[in-house]
N, C-alpha and C positions, 0 to 999 in steps of 0.2 A: 685737398686744396680748399682753403677757406677764403671766401670772398670778403673783402673789407669795404665794399661799396654797395650801392643800390643801383638797380636798373633804371635808367632815365629815359623811359619810353612809355608808350601808351599802356603797356601791361602794368605799370605802376600807377595805381589810382590817385595817389597824392600828386604825382607829376601831371597826370591828365587834368586834374582839377585846377592845378596851378596855371596851366596853359589856358584852360577855358576861362579862368578868372582874368587873364590878361586880354581877353577878347577874341581869342582864336577858336577855331573848331578843329576837331580831330576827324580825319577821313582816311580810311584804309590804314589805320594805326599810325598815321603821320600827321604832323602839324599842317593843317590846311592841305592835306594830301601830298605834301612835298618832302618834308624832312622827318626822318624816323627817330633821330635822337633829339631829346628835349633839352639837353645841355651841350654847349659847344663853344669853343673859343672863336671859331670863324663863323661863317654863315651870317654875316652882318645884316643882310636884308631880313633875316628871320628874327632879329632881336626885338623888333616891334610886334612880333607874333607870339612872344612868350618864351623864346629860346634865351637861356641865360648861360653865363660862363662860370657861375658860382659853383664850386665843387661841393660834393657831399663829403663830409668829414666824419670819421669815426675814430674811436680810441680803443685799442686792444692791449691788454696786459699780457706780455710774453712771460711764460713760466720757465725759469731756468732749470727747474728740476724735472722737466719732461724727458722722455727717452731720447728725443732728438732736439737738442737746444738750438739748432741752427734754423734760421728763418729766411725766407726769400720773399721779396715783394716784387710783383710784376705790375708795372704801370703801363697801360697800353690803351689804344683807341679801338673802336669797333672793327677796324681793319684786321685786327688779330682775333678779338673775342667772338666775332660773328662767323668766322670761317674755320678757325682751328679747334680741334677737339680738346676739351679741357683736360682730359686724361693725358693726352700727348703733351700738352703744355706742361703739366705737372711733372711728367716723366723727364722731359728735356731739362727743365729747371733743376730737378734733383740730380741728374747725371752730370750737369755742367757747372756745378756750384762754385768751383774754384776761380772762374773767370767770368765776371758779369758781362764783359763785352762779348764774349763767346755766347753767353746765354741770350743776350738781346739779338745778336745776329742770327742765332739758331731759331729764335721765335719768329723773327721776320721771315726767314726762309720757310719755316713751317706754315706761316700764313700764306705765303706765295704758292707753295705746293698744295695748299688746301683750296686753291683757286680764288683767293682774295683779289678783287680788282679795286678795292677801296684803298685809301691811303693807309699806310701801316706805320704807326709810331709805337715804339717799344722802349721802355727803360726798365732796368732791373736793379734792385738794391739787395 
């Protein structure tokens, strides 16, 4: 499974510096000790602390001549990524390719059985 995004947390030095430049501090790998993710649509009170909703955008050229010309994109929040094993995610997506609704539901259920107590948003393409 190839990731098309960047980690938007304290482990990303560019994100860390961006938040500090906005006047906030990082404590316990969280913005002001509160929020772990550095980009979010919600968390309005944290917008003045350096949290932004601007997405990371990347471009990937898909190669038709590869052995498996089918591609899957999973768009999900930390409620999935922080709790579900990436190999299980990849396996579930590969085995349920025919129905994206089934894939999204399956990924949500995988997060729940992986003990996610966070919000779980999943879209598959």
